[in-house]
C-alpha positions as CSV (number, residue, x, y, z in Angstrom):
1,M,-41.3,55.3,-4.2
2,K,-38.4,56.0,-1.8
3,N,-35.4,53.7,-2.1
4,L,-36.1,52.1,1.4
5,I,-34.1,49.2,2.7
6,I,-35.4,46.8,5.4
7,T,-32.7,45.4,7.7
8,I,-33.5,42.6,10.0
9,S,-31.5,41.8,13.1
10,R,-32.7,38.8,15.0
11,Q,-32.1,36.5,18.0
12,Y,-31.3,33.0,16.9
13,G,-34.4,30.9,16.4
14,S,-36.7,33.9,16.4
15,G,-37.8,33.4,12.8
16,G,-36.3,36.7,11.6
17,R,-35.0,35.2,8.4
18,K,-38.3,33.7,7.5
19,I,-40.0,37.1,8.2
20,G,-37.5,38.7,5.8
21,Q,-38.2,36.1,3.1
22,R,-42.0,36.6,3.3
23,L,-41.6,40.4,3.2
24,S,-39.5,40.0,0.1
25,E,-42.2,38.0,-1.5
26,E,-45.1,40.2,-0.5
27,L,-43.4,43.5,-1.3
28,G,-41.8,42.2,-4.5
29,I,-38.3,43.3,-3.5
30,P,-35.1,41.2,-3.3
31,F,-34.0,39.3,-0.2
32,Y,-30.3,39.1,0.7
33,D,-28.6,36.8,3.2
34,S,-26.1,34.3,1.9
35,E,-25.8,36.3,-1.3
36,I,-23.8,38.8,0.7
37,I,-21.2,36.2,1.3
38,D,-20.9,35.3,-2.3
39,L,-20.6,39.0,-3.4
40,A,-18.1,39.7,-0.7
41,A,-16.0,36.7,-1.8
42,K,-16.1,37.9,-5.4
43,E,-15.0,41.4,-4.6
44,S,-12.4,40.6,-1.9
45,G,-10.8,37.5,-3.4
46,L,-11.5,35.6,-0.1
47,A,-13.1,32.2,-0.4
48,A,-16.9,32.1,0.4
49,D,-16.4,29.2,2.8
50,F,-13.7,31.1,4.6
51,I,-16.0,34.1,5.0
52,R,-18.8,31.9,6.4
53,G,-16.4,30.7,9.0
54,Q,-15.0,34.1,9.9
55,E,-17.9,36.5,9.7
56,Q,-18.7,36.4,13.4
57,Q,-15.2,35.8,14.7
58,L,-13.7,38.8,16.5
59,T,-10.1,39.9,16.9
60,Q,-8.6,43.2,18.1
61,S,-8.1,45.5,15.2
62,L,-7.6,49.0,13.9
63,L,-10.8,48.8,11.8
64,F,-13.0,50.3,14.5
65,S,-11.6,53.8,14.0
66,L,-11.7,53.5,10.2
67,V,-14.9,51.9,9.2
68,T,-17.1,54.9,9.9
69,N,-15.6,56.7,6.9
70,F,-15.5,53.6,4.7
71,T,-17.2,54.1,1.3
72,S,-17.3,52.0,-1.9
73,N,-14.5,54.1,-3.3
74,A,-12.2,53.6,-0.3
75,G,-8.8,52.3,-1.2
76,A,-6.6,54.4,1.1
77,F,-5.7,51.6,3.4
78,N,-3.9,48.4,2.8
79,P,-6.2,45.3,3.5
80,N,-3.1,43.5,4.7
81,M,-3.0,45.8,7.7
82,L,-6.3,44.4,8.9
83,S,-7.1,41.1,10.6
84,L,-8.9,38.5,8.6
85,S,-12.2,39.1,10.4
86,D,-11.9,42.8,9.7
87,Q,-11.2,42.1,6.0
88,V,-14.4,40.0,6.0
89,Y,-16.4,42.7,7.6
90,L,-15.2,45.3,5.1
91,A,-15.9,43.0,2.2
92,Q,-19.4,42.4,3.5
93,A,-20.0,46.1,4.2
94,K,-19.1,46.9,0.6
95,A,-21.3,44.1,-0.7
96,I,-24.2,45.4,1.4
97,R,-23.9,48.9,0.0
98,S,-23.6,47.6,-3.5
99,L,-26.9,45.6,-3.0
100,A,-28.6,48.6,-1.4
101,D,-27.6,50.8,-4.4
102,K,-29.7,48.6,-6.7
103,G,-32.9,49.5,-5.0
104,P,-35.3,48.6,-2.2
105,C,-34.6,45.2,-0.6
106,V,-34.5,43.1,2.6
107,I,-31.1,42.4,4.2
108,V,-30.7,40.0,7.1
109,G,-28.0,40.4,9.7
110,R,-24.3,41.4,9.3
111,C,-24.9,44.8,10.9
112,A,-26.5,46.0,7.7
113,D,-28.6,48.6,9.7
114,W,-25.4,50.3,10.9
115,V,-23.5,49.9,7.6
116,L,-26.4,51.7,5.7
117,E,-27.8,54.2,8.3
118,K,-25.8,57.3,7.3
119,E,-26.3,57.2,3.5
120,Y,-29.5,55.2,2.9
121,D,-33.2,55.2,4.1
122,V,-33.4,52.2,6.4
123,L,-36.3,50.5,8.3
124,R,-34.4,48.8,11.1
125,V,-36.2,45.7,12.5
126,F,-35.2,43.5,15.4
127,V,-36.9,40.2,16.0
128,C,-36.7,38.4,19.4
129,G,-38.6,35.7,21.2
130,P,-38.7,33.6,24.4
131,L,-35.8,31.2,24.7
132,E,-38.0,28.1,24.9
133,A,-39.8,29.0,21.6
134,R,-36.5,29.8,19.9
135,C,-34.9,26.5,21.0
136,K,-38.0,24.7,19.7
137,R,-37.7,26.3,16.3
138,A,-33.9,25.7,16.1
139,V,-34.4,22.0,16.6
140,E,-37.5,21.5,14.5
141,E,-36.7,23.9,11.6
142,Y,-32.9,24.3,11.7
143,G,-32.0,20.8,12.7
144,D,-29.8,21.7,15.7
145,N,-28.9,19.2,18.4
146,A,-31.8,19.1,20.9
147,E,-29.5,17.9,23.7
148,D,-27.4,21.1,23.7
149,I,-29.9,23.5,22.2
150,Q,-30.1,26.1,24.9
151,K,-26.3,26.4,24.9
152,I,-26.2,26.6,21.1
153,V,-28.9,29.4,21.0
154,K,-27.3,31.4,23.8
155,N,-23.8,31.2,22.3
156,I,-25.0,32.3,18.9
157,D,-26.8,35.3,20.4
158,K,-23.6,36.1,22.4
159,Q,-21.6,36.0,19.1
160,R,-24.0,38.3,17.4
161,A,-24.0,40.7,20.4
162,R,-20.2,40.8,20.4
163,Y,-20.0,41.3,16.7
164,C,-22.4,44.3,16.9
165,Q,-20.6,45.8,19.8
166,H,-17.2,45.4,18.2
167,Y,-18.1,46.9,14.7
168,C,-20.9,49.2,15.6
169,D,-20.2,50.2,19.1
170,K,-23.8,49.6,20.2
171,A,-25.8,47.1,22.1
172,W,-27.3,44.6,19.7
173,E,-30.5,44.0,21.8
174,D,-31.1,47.7,22.7
175,A,-34.5,48.7,21.4
176,E,-33.3,52.3,20.9
177,N,-31.2,51.1,17.9
178,Y,-34.3,49.9,15.9
179,D,-37.4,51.3,14.4
180,L,-39.4,48.1,15.2
181,C,-38.9,45.4,17.8
182,L,-41.1,42.3,17.4
183,N,-41.5,39.4,19.8
184,S,-42.3,36.4,17.6
185,G,-43.3,34.4,20.6
186,T,-46.2,36.8,21.2
187,I,-46.9,37.9,17.6
188,S,-47.1,35.3,14.9
189,L,-44.7,35.4,12.1
190,E,-47.6,36.3,9.7
191,N,-48.5,39.3,11.9
192,C,-44.8,40.3,12.2
193,V,-44.7,40.4,8.4
194,A,-47.9,42.4,8.3
195,I,-46.6,45.0,10.8
196,V,-43.2,45.5,9.0
197,K,-45.0,45.6,5.6
198,S,-47.3,48.3,6.8
199,A,-44.5,50.4,8.2
200,Y,-42.5,49.9,5.0
201,Q,-45.4,51.0,2.8
202,E,-46.0,54.1,5.0
203,L,-42.3,55.1,5.0
204,A,-41.7,54.4,1.3
205,K,-44.4,56.8,0.1
């Protein structure tokens, strides 16, 4: 079977993480999300809590011109030349590649689709949904503040879009950047899982 990686990008509240977890269970392959932070912390020496706070914070940097050529063996540049957010991105990119090297898996977020696309076989998935449905899930399942929920959801989506534009130079919500785009407001999470699973099994032959 081909060493195929599923990457899931998702609008906040769309259920993309849950889809990834169920795919992991049904396909019998690892699921990575917060584990990336722990591995990045271990390899970079940065605290895991610090990485959680920094991973979607943007600053101007020189990383954009360097990251395309970054590999697990890269050591030519001094990390002290980079901003803290760029150091976090590099640490996570290295962690993502390390996890992908172990075999087929599901990776959620952190521009994993772009990090892996040149050297790995990747099934790139984007999960979206109507704002009202995503707000409802964010309150009921994530425990977010109902009073400010639309603002919370929109702000997180904006952060993710800026992060993707900054590090990947592409539009986060552009369907052309993905192999599958699923609307979890129209298609149930169960059917989203079934669609991605079917595509994965076909491509992994």
